[in-house]
C-alpha positions as CSV (number, residue, x, y, z in Angstrom):
1,X,107.3,131.0,63.4
2,X,105.3,134.3,63.1
3,X,105.1,135.9,59.7
4,X,107.1,139.1,58.7
5,X,106.8,141.2,55.8
6,X,110.4,142.0,54.5
7,X,111.9,143.2,51.1
8,X,114.1,141.0,49.1
9,X,117.4,142.6,50.8
10,X,116.0,142.0,54.2
11,X,115.2,138.3,53.2
12,X,118.9,137.9,52.2
13,X,119.8,139.4,55.6
14,X,117.4,137.0,57.4
15,X,119.1,134.1,55.6
16,X,122.6,135.2,56.8
17,X,121.2,135.7,60.4
18,X,119.6,132.3,60.4
19,X,122.9,130.7,59.0
20,X,124.7,132.2,61.9
21,X,122.2,130.6,64.3
22,X,122.8,127.4,62.4
23,X,119.1,127.3,61.5
24,X,118.2,127.2,57.8
25,X,115.3,129.6,57.2
26,X,113.1,128.8,54.3
27,X,110.8,131.1,52.5
28,X,107.8,129.3,53.7
29,X,108.4,130.4,57.2
30,X,108.0,134.0,56.2
31,X,105.4,136.2,54.2
32,X,108.0,137.9,52.0
33,X,107.5,140.9,49.8
34,X,109.9,140.3,46.7
35,X,111.4,143.2,44.9
36,X,112.2,141.1,42.1
37,X,110.5,138.0,43.0
38,X,109.4,135.1,40.6
39,X,106.1,134.8,42.3
40,X,105.3,138.5,42.6
41,X,102.1,139.9,40.8
42,X,101.6,143.5,40.4
43,X,98.1,145.0,40.4
44,X,98.3,148.6,39.0
45,X,95.9,151.1,40.7
46,X,92.8,152.3,38.8
47,X,94.0,155.3,36.7
48,X,97.5,154.1,36.3
49,X,100.6,154.4,38.6
50,X,101.8,158.0,38.7
51,X,105.1,158.7,40.1
52,X,105.4,158.9,43.9
53,X,102.0,157.2,44.5
54,X,101.3,154.3,46.6
55,X,101.7,150.7,44.9
56,X,99.4,147.9,45.9
57,X,101.3,144.5,45.6
58,X,99.9,141.1,46.4
59,X,102.7,139.1,48.1
60,X,102.6,135.5,47.6
61,X,104.1,133.3,50.2
62,X,105.6,130.1,48.9
63,X,104.0,128.4,51.7
64,X,100.6,129.8,51.8
65,X,98.1,132.2,50.2
66,X,98.6,135.6,48.8
67,X,98.9,138.5,51.3
68,X,97.7,141.9,50.0
69,X,99.7,144.8,51.8
70,X,99.9,148.4,51.1
71,X,103.3,149.8,51.6
72,X,104.1,153.4,51.3
73,X,107.1,152.7,48.9
74,X,108.1,155.5,46.4
75,X,108.9,154.2,43.0
76,X,112.1,156.3,43.2
77,X,113.8,158.5,45.8
78,X,116.9,159.0,47.9
79,X,115.3,157.5,50.9
80,X,114.7,154.0,49.5
81,X,118.0,152.4,50.9
82,X,117.3,153.7,54.4
83,X,113.7,152.6,54.2
84,X,114.8,149.0,53.3
85,X,117.4,149.0,56.1
86,X,114.7,149.8,58.6
87,X,112.5,147.1,57.2
88,X,115.2,144.6,57.3
89,X,116.2,145.5,60.9
90,X,112.5,145.0,62.1
91,X,112.2,141.9,60.2
92,X,115.4,140.6,61.7
93,X,113.9,141.2,65.2
94,X,110.8,139.4,64.4
95,X,112.9,136.5,63.1
96,X,114.8,136.4,66.4
97,X,111.5,136.5,68.4
98,X,109.9,133.9,66.3
99,X,113.0,131.7,66.4
100,X,113.3,132.0,70.3
101,X,109.5,131.0,70.6
102,X,110.0,128.0,68.2
103,X,113.2,127.0,69.8
104,X,111.8,127.1,73.2
105,X,109.0,124.8,72.2
106,X,111.3,122.3,70.6
107,X,113.5,122.5,73.6
108,X,110.6,121.6,75.9
109,X,109.4,118.8,73.6
110,X,112.9,117.5,73.4
111,X,113.4,117.5,77.2
112,X,110.3,115.6,77.6
113,X,111.5,112.8,75.3
114,X,115.0,113.1,76.5
115,X,113.9,112.6,80.1
116,X,112.2,109.5,79.2
117,X,115.2,108.3,77.3
118,X,117.4,109.2,80.2
119,X,115.4,107.0,82.5
120,X,115.7,104.1,80.2
121,X,119.4,104.7,79.8
122,X,120.0,105.0,83.5
123,X,118.2,101.6,84.1
124,X,120.4,100.2,81.3
125,X,123.6,101.7,82.8
126,X,122.6,100.3,86.2
127,X,122.4,96.8,84.8
128,X,125.7,97.4,83.1
129,X,127.3,98.6,86.3
130,X,126.1,95.6,88.1
131,X,127.4,93.4,85.3
132,X,130.8,95.1,85.6
133,X,130.8,94.6,89.3
134,X,130.2,90.9,89.0
135,X,132.8,90.9,86.4
136,X,135.4,92.5,88.6
137,X,134.4,90.1,91.5
138,X,135.3,87.2,89.2
139,X,138.7,88.3,88.4
140,X,139.7,84.9,90.1
141,X,138.2,82.9,87.3
142,X,136.1,80.0,88.2
143,X,138.1,77.0,86.8
144,X,134.7,75.5,85.6
145,X,133.6,78.7,83.7
146,X,132.8,78.3,80.1
147,X,132.0,81.1,77.7
148,X,130.1,80.9,74.4
149,X,129.4,83.8,71.9
150,X,127.2,83.4,68.9
151,X,126.1,86.0,66.5
152,X,122.3,85.9,65.6
153,X,121.8,85.0,62.0
154,X,118.5,84.9,60.0
155,X,118.3,81.2,60.4
156,X,118.3,81.4,64.1
157,X,115.3,83.9,64.2
158,X,111.6,83.8,64.2
159,X,109.1,85.9,62.1
160,X,109.9,89.0,64.1
161,X,113.7,88.7,63.3
162,X,114.4,87.9,66.8
163,X,116.4,85.0,68.2
164,X,114.0,82.1,68.7
165,X,113.9,80.7,72.3
166,X,114.3,77.2,71.2
167,X,117.8,78.0,69.7
168,X,118.7,80.1,72.8
169,X,117.9,77.0,75.0
170,X,120.1,74.7,72.9
171,X,123.1,77.2,73.3
172,X,122.4,77.4,77.0
173,X,122.2,73.8,77.7
174,X,125.4,73.1,75.5
175,X,127.4,75.8,77.5
176,X,126.2,74.4,80.9
177,X,126.8,70.9,80.0
178,X,130.6,71.8,78.9
179,X,131.0,73.5,82.5
180,X,129.6,70.4,84.3
181,X,131.8,68.1,82.4
182,X,134.9,70.4,83.0
183,X,134.4,69.7,86.8
184,X,133.3,66.3,86.8
185,X,135.9,64.9,84.4
186,X,133.2,62.7,82.8
187,X,130.1,62.8,80.9
188,X,127.2,64.6,82.3
189,X,123.4,64.9,81.5
190,X,120.9,67.5,82.3
191,X,118.5,66.6,85.2
192,X,116.5,69.7,85.7
193,X,116.2,73.5,84.9
194,X,114.9,76.0,87.4
195,X,112.3,78.8,86.2
196,X,113.6,80.9,83.3
197,X,112.3,84.5,82.8
198,X,113.2,86.2,79.5
199,X,113.4,89.8,80.1
200,X,114.5,91.1,76.8
201,X,114.7,89.9,73.2
202,X,117.6,89.4,71.0
203,X,117.6,90.7,67.2
204,X,119.3,89.3,64.1
205,X,122.8,90.7,63.9
206,X,123.5,91.2,67.7
207,X,125.8,88.8,69.8
208,X,124.6,86.4,72.4
209,X,127.2,85.9,75.2
210,X,126.5,82.8,77.5
211,X,128.5,82.2,80.4
212,X,128.2,79.0,82.7
213,X,130.0,77.8,85.9
214,X,129.4,75.4,88.5
215,X,128.3,77.0,91.7
216,X,128.3,73.9,93.8
217,X,129.1,70.2,93.7
218,X,127.2,67.8,95.7
219,X,127.7,64.0,96.0
220,X,126.7,63.1,92.5
221,X,124.9,66.3,91.3
222,X,126.0,69.8,90.8
223,X,124.3,73.2,90.1
224,X,125.4,75.1,87.1
225,X,124.5,79.0,86.9
226,X,123.9,80.2,83.4
227,X,123.9,84.0,82.4
228,X,123.0,85.2,78.9
229,X,123.9,88.8,77.9
230,X,123.2,90.4,74.7
231,X,125.5,92.7,73.0
232,X,125.0,95.3,70.3
233,X,128.1,95.7,68.2
234,X,127.2,99.1,66.8
235,X,126.5,100.9,70.1
236,X,128.9,98.8,72.3
237,X,126.0,98.2,74.8
238,X,125.2,95.0,76.9
239,X,122.3,94.1,78.8
240,X,121.1,90.9,80.5
241,X,118.5,88.7,78.8
242,X,118.0,86.0,81.2
243,X,119.7,83.6,83.8
244,X,119.1,80.2,85.0
245,X,120.2,77.4,87.1
246,X,120.5,73.8,85.9
247,X,121.2,70.6,87.6
248,X,123.6,68.1,86.0
249,X,124.2,64.5,87.0
250,X,127.0,62.2,86.1
251,X,126.4,59.1,84.1
252,X,127.1,55.8,85.7
253,X,130.2,53.9,85.2
254,X,130.4,50.6,83.2
255,X,130.0,48.8,86.6
256,X,126.7,50.7,87.2
257,X,128.2,52.8,90.0
258,X,127.6,56.5,90.5
259,X,130.6,59.0,90.1
260,X,131.4,60.7,93.4
261,X,132.1,64.5,92.6
262,X,135.0,66.3,94.2
263,X,134.1,69.5,96.2
264,X,134.5,72.8,94.5
265,X,136.0,75.4,96.7
266,X,134.7,78.9,96.1
267,X,137.0,81.5,94.9
268,X,135.6,84.9,94.7
269,X,133.2,86.7,97.0
270,X,130.4,86.0,94.3
271,X,131.3,82.4,94.2
272,X,131.1,82.0,98.1
273,X,127.5,83.4,98.0
274,X,126.5,81.1,95.1
275,X,128.1,78.3,96.7
276,X,126.2,78.8,99.9
277,X,122.7,79.7,98.4
278,X,122.9,76.7,96.0
279,X,122.1,74.4,99.0
280,X,118.9,76.5,99.6
281,X,117.9,76.2,96.0
282,X,118.5,72.2,96.1
283,X,116.3,72.2,99.2
284,X,113.6,74.0,97.2
285,X,113.7,71.8,94.1
286,X,113.2,68.7,96.3
287,X,109.8,69.9,97.7
288,X,108.6,71.7,94.5
289,X,106.3,68.7,93.6
290,X,104.9,68.5,97.2
291,X,104.1,72.2,97.2
292,X,101.9,71.8,94.0
293,X,100.0,68.7,95.5
294,X,99.5,70.5,98.9
295,X,98.0,73.7,97.0
296,X,95.7,71.5,94.8
297,X,94.3,69.9,98.0
298,X,93.5,73.4,99.2
299,X,89.7,74.0,98.9
300,X,90.4,77.5,97.8
301,X,91.6,76.2,94.5
302,X,89.1,73.4,94.4
303,X,86.3,76.0,94.2
304,X,87.6,77.8,91.3
305,X,85.4,77.0,88.3
306,X,85.5,77.6,84.7
307,X,82.6,80.0,84.0
308,X,81.4,79.0,80.4
309,X,81.3,82.0,77.9
310,X,79.8,82.2,74.6
311,X,83.0,83.4,72.9
312,X,85.2,80.9,74.8
313,X,87.6,78.9,72.6
314,X,87.4,75.0,73.1
315,X,90.8,73.8,74.6
316,X,90.8,70.8,72.3
317,X,91.2,73.3,69.4
318,X,94.6,74.2,70.6
319,X,95.8,70.7,70.8
320,X,99.0,70.2,68.9
321,X,100.7,66.6,68.3
322,X,104.1,66.2,66.4
323,X,106.6,63.5,66.1
324,X,110.3,64.0,65.6
325,X,112.8,61.4,64.6
326,X,116.1,61.6,66.4
327,X,119.0,61.8,64.1
328,X,122.6,61.8,64.6
329,X,122.7,65.8,64.3
330,X,120.3,65.8,67.2
331,X,122.5,63.8,69.7
332,X,125.4,65.0,71.9
333,X,128.7,63.5,72.3
334,X,127.2,60.8,74.4
335,X,124.8,59.5,71.5
336,X,121.8,60.6,73.7
337,X,119.3,63.1,72.4
338,X,120.7,66.5,73.2
339,X,118.6,68.1,76.0
340,X,118.5,71.5,74.3
341,X,117.1,70.0,71.2
342,X,114.3,68.4,73.1
343,X,113.6,71.8,74.8
344,X,113.5,73.5,71.4
345,X,111.0,71.0,70.0
346,X,108.8,71.5,72.9
347,X,108.9,75.2,72.6
348,X,107.9,74.8,68.9
349,X,104.7,72.7,69.6
350,X,103.9,75.0,72.6
351,X,104.0,78.2,70.3
352,X,101.8,76.5,67.9
353,X,99.2,75.7,70.6
354,X,99.3,79.3,71.8
355,X,98.9,80.7,68.3
356,X,95.6,78.7,67.8
357,X,94.1,80.1,71.0
358,X,95.0,84.0,70.3
359,X,95.3,83.7,66.5
360,X,98.6,85.9,66.8
361,X,102.2,85.4,67.1
362,X,102.7,84.9,70.9
363,X,105.7,85.8,72.9
364,X,107.2,83.3,75.3
365,X,107.7,84.9,78.7
366,X,108.7,82.2,81.2
367,X,109.5,78.4,81.5
368,X,108.5,76.7,84.8
369,X,111.0,74.5,86.5
370,X,111.1,71.1,84.8
371,X,113.0,67.8,85.2
372,X,114.2,65.3,82.6
373,X,112.7,62.0,83.7
374,X,114.7,59.6,81.3
375,X,117.1,59.6,78.4
376,X,116.5,59.4,74.7
377,X,118.8,57.9,72.0
378,X,119.4,58.3,68.4
379,X,116.6,56.3,66.5
380,X,114.0,57.0,69.0
381,X,110.7,58.8,67.9
382,X,109.8,61.7,70.0
383,X,106.1,62.3,70.5
384,X,105.4,66.0,71.4
385,X,102.0,67.0,72.6
386,X,100.8,70.5,73.7
387,X,97.6,72.2,74.6
388,X,96.5,75.3,76.4
389,X,95.7,74.5,80.0
390,X,94.2,77.9,80.9
391,X,93.9,81.5,79.7
392,X,94.2,84.3,82.2
393,X,93.7,88.1,81.7
394,X,96.8,88.8,79.6
395,X,98.7,85.5,79.6
396,X,98.1,81.8,79.0
397,X,99.6,78.4,80.2
398,X,100.6,75.9,77.7
399,X,101.5,72.3,78.8
400,X,103.9,70.3,76.8
401,X,104.9,66.6,77.2
402,X,107.6,64.6,75.5
403,X,107.5,60.9,75.1
404,X,109.9,58.5,73.5
405,X,109.2,55.2,71.8
406,X,111.1,52.8,69.4
407,X,109.3,50.1,67.2
408,X,106.6,48.4,69.4
409,X,108.0,49.4,72.7
410,X,105.6,51.4,75.0
411,X,106.1,55.1,75.2
412,X,108.6,56.4,77.8
413,X,107.8,59.8,79.5
414,X,110.8,62.0,78.8
415,X,109.9,65.4,80.1
416,X,107.0,67.8,80.7
417,X,107.2,71.6,80.9
418,X,104.7,74.5,81.3
419,X,105.3,77.6,79.4
420,X,103.7,81.0,79.9
421,X,103.0,83.2,76.7
422,X,101.8,86.8,76.0
423,X,100.6,88.6,72.9
424,X,102.0,92.1,72.5
425,X,100.2,94.9,70.6
426,X,101.9,97.6,68.6
427,X,103.0,99.5,71.7
428,X,104.5,96.4,73.2
429,X,101.8,96.0,75.9
430,X,100.1,92.7,76.6
431,X,96.7,92.0,74.8
432,X,93.8,90.4,76.6
433,X,93.4,86.7,76.0
434,X,90.3,84.9,74.9
435,X,88.4,82.7,77.3
436,X,89.2,79.0,77.3
437,X,86.8,76.2,77.7
438,X,88.5,73.1,79.1
439,X,87.7,69.5,78.4
440,X,85.8,67.3,80.8
441,X,87.6,65.4,83.3
442,X,91.4,65.8,82.3
443,X,90.9,69.2,80.9
444,X,89.3,70.4,84.1
445,X,92.1,68.9,86.1
446,X,94.7,70.8,84.0
447,X,92.6,74.0,84.4
448,X,92.8,73.8,88.2
449,X,96.5,72.9,88.2
450,X,97.3,75.9,86.0
451,X,95.7,78.2,88.6
452,X,97.8,76.7,91.3
453,X,100.9,76.9,89.3
454,X,100.2,80.6,88.5
455,X,100.1,81.2,92.4
456,X,103.4,79.3,92.7
457,X,104.9,81.1,89.7
458,X,104.0,84.5,91.3
459,X,105.5,83.5,94.5
460,X,108.7,82.4,93.0
461,X,108.9,85.4,90.8
462,X,108.4,88.1,93.2
463,X,110.0,86.3,96.3
464,X,112.9,84.5,94.7
465,X,113.8,85.9,91.3
466,X,113.6,89.7,92.1
467,X,116.3,91.6,93.7
468,X,116.2,91.9,97.5
469,X,115.4,95.8,97.2
470,X,112.3,94.8,95.0
471,X,110.6,92.4,97.5
472,X,107.9,94.1,99.3
473,X,108.0,94.1,103.1
474,X,105.5,91.9,105.1
475,X,104.8,89.4,102.4
476,X,101.7,87.4,103.3
477,X,102.8,84.0,104.7
478,X,101.0,80.8,104.0
479,X,102.0,77.1,103.7
480,X,102.4,77.3,99.8
481,X,104.8,80.1,99.8
482,X,106.8,79.0,103.0
483,X,109.7,77.5,101.1
484,X,110.2,80.5,99.0
485,X,110.0,83.0,101.7
486,X,112.4,80.8,103.7
487,X,114.8,80.9,100.7
488,X,114.5,84.6,100.2
489,X,115.1,85.0,104.1
490,X,118.4,83.0,104.1
491,X,119.8,84.0,100.8
492,X,119.3,87.8,101.3
493,X,121.3,87.6,104.7
494,X,123.9,85.6,102.9
495,X,124.2,88.1,100.0
496,X,124.4,91.0,102.3
497,X,127.3,89.5,104.4
498,X,129.1,88.7,101.2
499,X,129.3,92.3,100.1
500,X,132.9,93.4,99.8
501,X,132.4,97.2,100.1
502,X,131.8,97.2,103.8
503,X,133.3,100.3,105.5
504,X,134.9,100.1,109.1
505,X,133.0,102.7,111.2
506,X,134.5,102.1,114.7
507,X,136.3,99.5,116.6
508,X,136.4,99.2,120.4
509,X,137.7,96.1,122.5
510,X,137.9,94.0,119.2
511,X,134.1,94.9,118.5
512,X,134.0,96.2,115.0
513,X,131.0,98.2,113.5
514,X,130.7,98.4,109.7
515,X,128.3,100.2,107.5
516,X,127.2,99.9,103.9
517,X,125.2,102.4,101.8
518,X,123.4,100.9,98.9
519,X,120.0,101.5,97.0
520,X,118.9,104.2,99.6
521,X,119.3,102.1,102.6
522,X,122.0,101.8,105.2
523,X,123.1,98.3,106.5
524,X,125.2,97.8,109.6
525,X,127.4,95.0,110.6
526,X,128.7,94.4,114.2
527,X,131.4,91.6,114.4
528,X,133.5,90.1,117.0
529,X,135.3,86.9,117.8
530,X,134.2,84.9,120.7
531,X,135.4,81.8,122.5
532,X,132.0,80.1,122.1
533,X,131.6,76.8,120.2
534,X,129.6,77.7,116.8
535,X,126.9,75.1,117.5
536,X,126.2,76.4,121.0
537,X,126.0,80.0,119.8
538,X,123.7,78.9,116.9
539,X,121.4,77.2,119.5
540,X,121.3,80.3,121.8
541,X,120.8,82.9,119.3
542,X,118.5,80.9,117.0
543,X,115.9,80.6,119.9
544,X,114.2,84.0,119.9
545,X,112.3,83.0,123.0
546,X,115.5,83.5,125.0
547,X,115.9,87.1,123.8
548,X,113.8,88.6,126.7
549,X,116.2,86.9,129.1
550,X,119.1,89.1,127.9
551,X,117.5,92.0,125.8
552,X,114.9,94.0,127.9
553,X,114.0,95.7,124.6
554,X,112.4,92.4,123.7
555,X,109.4,93.0,125.9
556,X,107.7,89.9,124.6
557,X,108.6,87.1,122.3
558,X,105.9,84.6,121.5
559,X,106.3,81.6,119.1
560,X,103.1,81.6,116.9
561,X,103.8,78.4,115.0
562,X,106.6,76.2,113.7
563,X,106.5,76.1,109.9
564,X,108.9,73.2,109.8
565,X,111.9,72.1,111.6
566,X,113.9,75.0,110.7
567,X,111.4,77.9,110.2
568,X,109.4,79.6,113.0
569,X,107.1,82.4,113.2
570,X,107.2,84.8,116.2
571,X,105.6,87.9,117.3
572,X,107.9,90.4,119.1
573,X,106.9,93.3,121.0
574,X,109.4,96.2,121.8
575,X,109.6,99.9,122.3
576,X,108.4,102.1,119.3
577,X,110.8,104.3,117.5
578,X,108.5,105.4,114.7
579,X,106.2,107.5,117.0
580,X,109.0,109.4,118.7
581,X,109.1,112.1,115.9
582,X,105.3,112.5,115.7
583,X,104.3,113.2,119.2
584,X,105.5,114.0,122.7
585,X,106.7,111.5,125.1
586,X,103.6,111.6,127.2
587,X,101.4,110.9,124.1
588,X,103.6,107.9,123.1
589,X,104.4,106.5,126.5
590,X,102.0,103.7,126.0
591,X,102.6,103.0,122.3
592,X,104.6,99.9,121.5
593,X,105.9,98.4,118.4
594,X,105.3,94.7,117.4
595,X,106.9,92.5,114.7
596,X,105.8,89.3,112.9
597,X,109.0,87.7,112.1
598,X,110.0,84.5,110.1
599,X,113.1,83.3,111.6
600,X,115.0,80.7,109.4
601,X,117.7,78.8,111.0
602,X,120.3,76.9,108.8
603,X,123.2,74.7,109.8
604,X,126.3,74.6,107.6
605,X,125.9,72.5,104.4
606,X,129.7,71.9,104.0
607,X,133.0,73.0,105.2
608,X,133.2,76.9,105.1
609,X,129.6,77.4,105.5
610,X,128.3,79.4,108.4
611,X,125.5,78.8,110.9
612,X,122.7,81.4,110.0
613,X,119.9,82.8,111.8
614,X,117.8,85.0,109.3
615,X,115.0,87.2,110.2
616,X,112.4,89.1,108.1
617,X,108.9,90.4,108.4
618,X,105.8,88.7,107.3
619,X,102.2,89.2,107.5
620,X,99.6,86.8,109.0
621,X,95.7,87.1,108.8
622,X,95.6,85.9,112.4
623,X,97.8,88.8,113.6
624,X,96.6,92.0,111.7
625,X,98.6,95.2,112.2
626,X,95.8,96.8,114.1
627,X,94.0,94.3,116.4
628,X,90.7,95.1,117.8
629,X,90.8,96.7,121.2
630,X,89.3,94.5,123.9
631,X,86.4,96.0,126.0
632,X,88.1,94.8,129.1
633,X,91.3,96.4,130.6
634,X,92.7,98.7,127.9
635,X,95.9,97.6,126.4
636,X,98.7,99.8,125.0
637,X,98.2,100.5,121.3
638,X,100.6,98.7,118.9
639,X,102.4,100.0,115.8
640,X,103.4,97.4,113.4
641,X,107.1,97.5,112.6
642,X,109.0,96.1,109.5
643,X,112.3,94.3,109.2
644,X,113.6,93.9,105.8
645,X,116.8,91.8,106.3
646,X,118.5,91.0,109.7
647,X,120.0,88.2,111.4
648,X,123.3,86.4,112.5
649,X,125.9,84.5,110.8
650,X,128.2,82.2,113.0
651,X,131.4,81.0,111.3
652,X,133.6,78.4,113.3
653,X,137.2,79.8,113.1
654,X,138.8,77.4,115.2
655,X,137.9,74.9,118.0
656,X,135.6,76.4,120.6
657,X,135.9,79.8,118.8
658,X,133.5,81.5,116.6
659,X,133.1,84.8,114.5
660,X,129.8,86.1,115.1
661,X,128.5,88.8,112.9
662,X,125.1,90.6,113.3
663,X,123.6,92.3,110.2
664,X,120.6,94.7,109.9
665,X,119.4,96.3,106.6
666,X,117.7,99.4,108.0
667,X,115.0,101.3,106.0
668,X,115.3,105.2,105.5
669,X,112.9,105.8,108.3
670,X,115.0,104.1,110.8
671,X,118.2,106.0,109.9
672,X,117.8,108.9,112.4
673,X,117.7,106.4,115.4
674,X,121.0,104.8,114.4
675,X,122.9,107.9,113.1
676,X,124.4,108.8,116.4
677,X,126.3,105.4,116.6
678,X,127.3,105.7,113.1
679,X,128.7,109.3,113.9
680,X,130.5,108.1,117.0
681,X,128.2,110.0,119.4
682,X,126.8,106.9,121.0
683,X,128.0,103.5,121.7
684,X,124.8,101.5,121.9
685,X,125.9,99.0,119.3
686,X,129.0,98.3,121.5
687,X,127.1,97.8,124.6
688,X,124.5,95.7,122.9
689,X,127.0,93.5,121.4
690,X,128.9,93.2,124.6
691,X,125.7,92.1,126.4
692,X,125.2,89.5,123.7
693,X,128.7,88.3,124.3
694,X,128.2,88.0,128.1
695,X,125.1,86.1,127.5
696,X,126.8,83.5,125.1
697,X,129.8,83.3,127.4
698,X,127.7,82.4,130.4
699,X,125.5,79.9,128.7
700,X,128.2,78.3,126.3
701,X,128.3,75.2,128.5
702,X,125.2,75.5,130.7
703,X,122.9,77.9,132.5
704,X,124.7,81.0,133.8
705,X,124.7,82.4,137.3
706,X,121.4,84.2,138.3
707,X,123.3,87.1,139.9
708,X,125.3,87.5,136.7
709,X,122.0,87.4,134.7
710,X,120.6,90.1,136.7
711,X,123.6,92.3,136.2
712,X,123.3,91.6,132.5
713,X,119.8,92.6,132.5
714,X,120.8,96.0,133.8
715,X,123.4,96.5,131.2
716,X,121.0,95.5,128.4
717,X,118.6,98.4,129.5
718,X,120.8,100.8,127.3
719,X,120.3,98.6,124.3
720,X,118.9,100.0,121.2
721,X,116.5,97.4,119.9
722,X,117.0,98.5,116.3
723,X,120.5,96.9,116.6
724,X,119.1,93.6,117.6
725,X,116.1,93.1,115.4
């Protein structure tokens, strides 16, 4: 604020003015000339101070140095009050100007910080809205649902006054076990737990809300979904901390037979999605170990070597070994060692090993999928071993193994897990990790396997664990991530189909067009009930090589390779829609659009499940977006197109009748080309689906009439390929 010279009377006026503005003006903000001030010092002019002469006064600002000013102020006279009023008015104007400038600066600074807070709050509100939507969808409560709420006490926390991960795992495992036993009606044990990513921490005094429910029951095992939400009692805010999927199995009866689980019919829309996708996750778990073995046999990872560094830390220095005696408080109601307790002990030794490498307090970020290989009982000794397998740029992997023994009996392998740690600086950013020097033989093997697991971990995190909108288009395909891409392909289509906020846009001859706007994208659904057996429609629509027979916008459809019996890679060539707005028709007459598509086909896993044909874009090094032009006859240029999520679901409604639904999640760049259909100005969706219906009807029992096929091709000439990709 600028300095202003005012009299004592004007200083009082300024205080009144500042009070009206709800801002307290302090004497340090002004250089004040006090008429009767405690800090005023008079220096009489040489020769005395005759009447009506100028008086020199040194004004001392309480917040700064003295200010010498010469004011024409008579010692006495009739104009003294008017002069003070003028000075006060001028000072008040200076105060207003200074306050306006200072207030503007404060406002800009406040807006900068406020905008950052708004972004954080918006993300938090988005999570809260999604949580509320899920709770609304679960109004029909799952009969297996179990809730647990715990307030975090100091005895549950670590050195940062945050809830320890070991304690959280115990609560999660206990809640999930109760849910599994509620459905099974008998004792259950933890068989495995999928990857867990800890997005947020929980502080002392906050409340942990854990919710577990059975997603699907198979023959003798079941998948239990676990969601952990933190609640702040003082701000009434909630946010998700983590979620996980655990597999539980029933214990054998006294006769040694397995208990057959009864099916669990899904209730809400969300339950139906989890029920259907649970089969995909089960399929992925069964091949997890094979994926690691195949990746380790790859020469790319065999060539990775540890470059010795002078400051590298020997891996042997991080080795930790600890023995725990299993006592009754560590056992569950089946007298077996509580699975959550074993996980907590494993996290403890892993944290010690990570601390020895970084010489700081590490933060656990994720736990890889692990499987319990055998039980442990009260009286067993649990031998826990941990060592840092590899240190990357800002993270490290710690391997932990748990073995049980009693007396002179040999050690039994109970469990193994791999945990990822980070070290955060004062700003919450990950610090660089020291280099690690592995041990010979076994240490080198663990070093190489850690690289392979990091590759799989990234694939699983960015392809499976993220939301569909966060998964990038055209993820590079390779055999190591094929299972995860296939899972994402099928689950994304099932989740899109399970949305309950579809809006009916048009209906004609029992062909319905629905739309859904979400996250900046527009999704469409075209649906009709046909008198075609579901298995036959699945065979016809699942084979993309048949598309050119009835869809002339599929100019080419070549099979690149079969990833497995249910997943195939195709190259599709179609007319381009992306260049229409960038050039004239003559310029783009020879431009085509090609797609590299992963087609995943799934048959029903049980009653109520649909047949699924899911499509999404991938990229292959053998098929780059812009292949080199051959020197021989010139071929039309190609523009690489992208498909985020598309495909068919086929649900058998009754004998020889199926409800066929086509879905396409269009990107914003494609919206102008389908807006005419949505606005009712075109009927290409209707004509497209009618042509598809004729194709299925003609071939539901065998090949159709060639003449009819020719008529059908003429009808298909009006198809919009966007509705069919």
